[in-house]
C-alpha positions as CSV (number, residue, x, y, z in Angstrom):
1,M,-19.5,20.7,-10.3
2,R,-16.7,22.8,-8.2
3,K,-14.9,20.4,-5.5
4,L,-13.4,21.3,-2.5
5,I,-10.0,19.6,-1.4
6,Y,-7.7,19.4,1.3
7,T,-3.9,19.3,0.1
8,A,-0.7,19.6,2.1
9,A,0.5,22.0,4.2
10,L,3.7,21.1,4.3
11,L,5.9,18.4,1.8
12,A,7.3,15.7,3.0
13,F,9.7,14.6,0.6
14,S,11.7,17.4,-1.9
15,S,11.1,16.8,-5.6
16,A,14.4,15.5,-6.0
17,A,13.3,12.6,-3.0
18,G,13.3,9.6,-5.5
19,A,12.2,6.2,-3.8
20,Y,14.9,2.7,-4.7
21,N,12.2,0.9,-5.2
22,S,9.5,2.7,-7.2
23,H,7.0,1.6,-9.4
24,A,6.3,4.3,-12.6
25,I,3.4,4.6,-14.8
26,D,3.5,7.9,-17.2
27,E,4.7,10.7,-14.6
28,L,3.5,9.2,-11.5
29,D,6.3,7.2,-8.9
30,I,4.4,4.4,-6.2
31,D,6.6,3.2,-3.5
32,I,5.3,1.2,-0.1
33,V,8.3,2.4,2.5
34,S,8.7,1.2,6.5
35,D,9.2,4.2,9.2
36,R,12.8,2.5,9.7
37,G,13.7,3.6,5.2
38,R,13.0,-0.1,4.5
39,H,11.3,-0.1,0.7
40,F,9.3,-3.6,1.1
41,E,10.2,-6.2,-2.0
42,T,8.2,-6.1,-4.5
43,Y,7.2,-9.1,-7.9
44,P,5.8,-7.1,-11.1
45,L,3.3,-9.1,-12.5
46,R,4.5,-9.1,-16.6
47,N,0.6,-8.6,-17.8
48,S,-0.2,-5.8,-16.3
49,S,-1.9,-3.4,-18.5
50,D,-0.2,0.1,-19.9
51,D,-1.8,2.2,-17.2
52,T,-2.6,-0.4,-14.7
53,F,0.5,-1.5,-13.0
54,R,-0.3,-5.3,-11.0
55,A,3.1,-6.5,-7.7
56,Y,2.8,-8.7,-5.3
57,L,4.4,-7.1,-2.4
58,E,6.3,-8.8,0.7
59,A,4.5,-7.6,4.4
60,V,6.5,-7.9,7.3
61,P,4.5,-8.8,10.3
62,Q,3.4,-5.5,12.9
63,E,5.6,-3.2,10.9
64,H,4.3,0.3,10.0
65,Y,4.9,1.9,6.3
66,S,3.7,4.2,4.0
67,V,2.8,4.7,0.7
68,R,5.4,7.6,-1.1
69,V,3.7,8.7,-3.7
70,R,5.9,11.5,-6.8
71,N,4.1,13.6,-9.3
72,R,7.1,13.4,-12.0
73,G,4.0,15.7,-14.2
74,A,3.9,19.6,-14.7
75,D,-0.3,19.2,-13.3
76,R,-2.0,18.3,-10.4
77,I,-3.5,15.3,-9.7
78,G,-5.7,13.5,-7.7
79,L,-5.1,10.5,-5.9
80,V,-7.2,8.1,-4.8
81,I,-6.0,5.5,-2.5
82,A,-7.4,2.4,-0.4
83,V,-6.0,0.2,1.1
84,D,-7.5,-3.4,2.0
85,G,-10.9,-2.2,-0.2
86,R,-11.4,1.2,2.3
87,N,-10.8,4.8,1.0
88,I,-7.4,5.9,3.2
89,I,-9.1,9.8,4.5
90,S,-13.3,8.9,5.0
91,G,-12.7,4.8,6.1
92,K,-15.5,3.6,4.0
93,K,-15.7,1.3,0.7
94,S,-13.3,2.2,-2.2
95,R,-14.4,2.1,-5.8
96,L,-11.8,4.2,-6.8
97,R,-13.9,6.7,-9.0
98,S,-13.8,10.0,-9.3
99,N,-16.1,11.0,-6.7
100,E,-14.6,9.5,-3.6
101,R,-12.8,11.8,-0.8
102,M,-8.7,12.5,-3.1
103,Y,-4.9,13.7,-1.7
104,I,-4.0,16.2,-4.4
105,L,-0.2,16.1,-5.5
106,G,1.4,19.7,-7.3
107,P,3.3,19.8,-10.1
108,Y,6.8,17.7,-9.3
109,E,5.9,17.4,-5.8
110,S,6.7,13.8,-3.8
111,A,3.8,13.1,-0.9
112,T,3.7,10.2,1.8
113,Y,0.6,8.9,3.5
114,S,0.7,6.9,6.6
115,G,-2.2,6.5,8.2
116,W,-5.7,6.5,8.3
117,R,-7.2,10.2,8.4
118,T,-9.8,10.8,11.9
119,S,-9.5,14.4,11.1
120,S,-7.8,17.2,9.3
121,N,-5.3,17.0,11.2
122,R,-4.7,13.9,12.8
123,I,-4.0,10.4,11.2
124,N,-3.9,6.4,12.5
125,R,-0.9,4.7,10.8
126,F,-1.2,1.7,8.6
127,Y,0.5,-1.2,10.0
128,F,0.6,-4.6,8.6
129,T,-1.4,-7.3,10.9
130,D,-3.7,-10.2,10.8
131,V,-6.8,-10.5,8.5
132,E,-8.5,-10.3,11.7
133,D,-6.4,-7.4,13.4
134,S,-7.1,-5.4,10.2
135,Y,-8.9,-2.1,9.9
136,S,-11.5,-3.1,7.0
137,A,-12.1,-6.7,9.3
138,A,-13.5,-4.8,12.1
139,F,-16.5,-3.2,9.5
140,G,-17.1,-7.0,8.0
141,D,-15.1,-6.1,5.2
142,Y,-13.1,-8.8,3.4
143,S,-14.1,-8.1,-0.4
144,A,-10.3,-6.1,-1.3
145,M,-8.3,-7.4,2.2
146,G,-4.7,-7.2,1.6
147,V,-4.4,-4.6,-1.3
148,I,-3.1,-1.1,-1.4
149,A,-4.8,0.1,-4.3
150,V,-4.2,4.2,-6.1
151,S,-6.0,5.1,-8.8
152,A,-5.1,8.8,-10.3
153,F,-6.4,11.4,-11.7
154,R,-6.1,14.4,-13.9
155,E,-7.4,17.7,-13.6
156,K,-10.0,19.3,-15.2
157,H,-9.2,22.3,-17.1
158,H,-11.5,25.0,-17.6
159,Y,-11.4,28.9,-16.7
160,R,-13.6,28.8,-13.2
161,P,-14.3,33.0,-11.8
162,P,-12.8,33.2,-8.4
163,Q,-15.4,32.3,-5.3
164,R,-15.0,32.1,-1.8
165,Y,-14.3,29.1,0.3
166,N,-17.1,27.8,2.1
167,K,-16.2,25.6,4.6
168,R,-19.8,23.9,4.1
169,H,-18.9,22.8,0.3
170,D,-18.4,19.6,-0.2
171,D,-15.4,18.1,1.3
172,R,-14.4,14.5,-0.1
173,Y,-11.3,15.4,-0.8
174,E,-7.8,16.2,0.6
175,S,-4.6,15.6,0.2
176,D,-2.0,15.5,3.2
177,R,2.2,15.6,3.8
178,N,3.5,14.7,7.7
179,R,4.9,18.2,9.0
180,K,8.2,16.9,9.1
181,S,10.7,15.4,6.7
182,G,12.4,12.6,9.2
183,K,10.3,9.6,11.0
184,S,10.0,9.0,14.0
185,A,11.1,5.4,15.1
186,P,8.9,2.3,15.4
187,Q,6.5,1.9,18.0
188,A,5.1,-1.6,18.9
189,A,2.0,-2.3,17.3
190,E,-1.3,-3.2,19.5
191,K,-0.9,-7.2,18.7
192,S,1.6,-9.3,18.9
193,G,2.4,-12.9,16.8
194,R,-0.5,-13.1,13.8
195,A,-2.9,-16.2,14.4
196,F,-4.0,-15.6,10.4
197,D,-2.3,-17.3,7.2
198,D,-3.5,-14.0,5.6
199,A,-2.3,-9.9,6.0
200,G,-3.9,-7.2,6.5
201,T,-3.7,-3.9,7.6
202,G,-4.3,-2.2,11.1
203,Y,-5.0,0.8,12.4
204,G,-2.3,1.7,14.3
205,R,-0.9,5.1,17.0
206,D,-2.3,8.3,16.4
207,E,-0.1,10.4,15.0
208,W,0.0,14.9,13.7
209,S,-0.5,15.4,10.2
210,P,-2.0,18.6,9.5
211,S,-3.4,19.4,6.0
212,V,-5.7,22.2,4.3
213,R,-8.0,22.3,1.5
214,V,-7.7,23.4,-1.9
215,E,-10.2,23.3,-5.1
216,F,-9.9,20.6,-7.6
217,E,-12.2,18.9,-10.1
218,A,-11.1,15.5,-11.2
219,E,-11.5,13.9,-14.9
220,R,-14.2,11.5,-14.9
221,N,-11.6,8.5,-15.9
222,A,-8.5,7.3,-14.0
223,F,-5.0,7.7,-15.7
224,A,-3.1,5.4,-13.6
225,R,-4.1,2.4,-11.3
226,Y,-1.4,0.4,-8.9
227,F,-2.4,-2.6,-6.8
228,L,0.2,-4.2,-4.8
229,K,-1.0,-7.3,-2.8
230,Y,1.0,-7.3,0.0
231,E,1.3,-11.0,1.5
232,W,3.4,-12.5,4.4
233,R,6.7,-14.2,2.8
234,E,5.3,-18.0,3.6
235,T,2.5,-17.2,2.0
236,L,5.2,-15.9,-1.4
237,C,6.7,-18.4,-1.0
238,E,3.3,-21.2,-1.2
239,K,2.3,-19.4,-4.5
240,G,5.9,-19.5,-6.2
241,I,6.5,-16.1,-6.3
242,T,9.7,-15.8,-4.6
243,N,12.2,-19.0,-4.2
244,C,12.7,-19.8,-1.0
245,Y,14.9,-22.9,-0.9
246,S,18.2,-22.4,-0.7
247,R,20.7,-25.3,-2.4
248,N,23.3,-26.8,-0.2
249,R,26.8,-27.5,-3.1
250,F,28.0,-29.9,-0.3
251,W,24.7,-32.0,-0.5
252,N,21.8,-33.0,-2.9
253,D,18.6,-33.7,-1.7
254,R,17.9,-36.8,-4.5
255,W,20.3,-38.6,-2.8
256,N,18.2,-39.1,0.3
257,N,16.2,-41.2,-2.0
258,R,18.9,-43.3,-3.4
259,G,17.3,-42.8,-7.0
260,Y,14.4,-44.6,-6.2
261,A,10.7,-43.4,-5.7
262,P,10.1,-42.7,-2.4
263,P,6.9,-43.7,0.4
264,P,4.3,-41.3,0.7
265,P,5.3,-39.2,3.8
266,N,2.7,-40.6,6.1
267,R,4.3,-44.3,5.9
268,R,8.1,-42.8,6.0
269,S,8.7,-43.8,9.4
270,K,7.6,-48.0,8.1
271,W,10.1,-47.7,5.4
272,F,13.2,-46.0,7.3
273,S,12.3,-49.0,9.7
274,R,12.6,-51.0,7.0
275,W,15.6,-50.1,4.8
276,H,18.1,-48.9,7.7
277,W,18.0,-51.5,10.2
């Protein structure tokens, strides 16, 4: 069955543009970048399968971010992208399947996807925020909170006679690239501070982001999938994903208890008064 897809009006980055902290499966590179050009720290999991990449990512509160993708292959590919479990084009709950709305990336092309699509020409930006301030939480959906997911599909190759474009056809797919190669300066997000332990993605400022529609028929099964679980730095430290302890070469904390077993923390004050008089 023929599908109609939105594709980019202009490239956001040339095919030579590379990501300093990108991750590749076969012919696809994925990177998460901020408006300031920052590449967010990622911590890949070693037990990921060949066709699935999994990693933790360090989120920065109130930072706007984009999903940058580079197609290193010679064929067009379709990308179903979901943030916090919601398809970033339709806003609906995503299963990362080929019948969802998707972006199309041409051979050797790069593109950035920076927000929730609200029309063929507008998006609302992604930014890291509290769970309760997130776009998914507004729908009561916490099923995939804190996960940026990309599912990549190859195009079916078979002959189709040329047909005239019908605007009423299925428009479940689209692809977007910014008209500008540069990025605007980051702005303050809608809320400041964070009152919750977990991270989510907000429905940020409105921006111009033109797109056009093209034909694309995706294969049923994805050839690659990416799952990036973003967390605040404090959470990554608590989970032991990253080492946040900085050892002092002039002071060893083991000296504090004189080599003996210390008392429980809630009894430390009594112990201190007993032995330090």
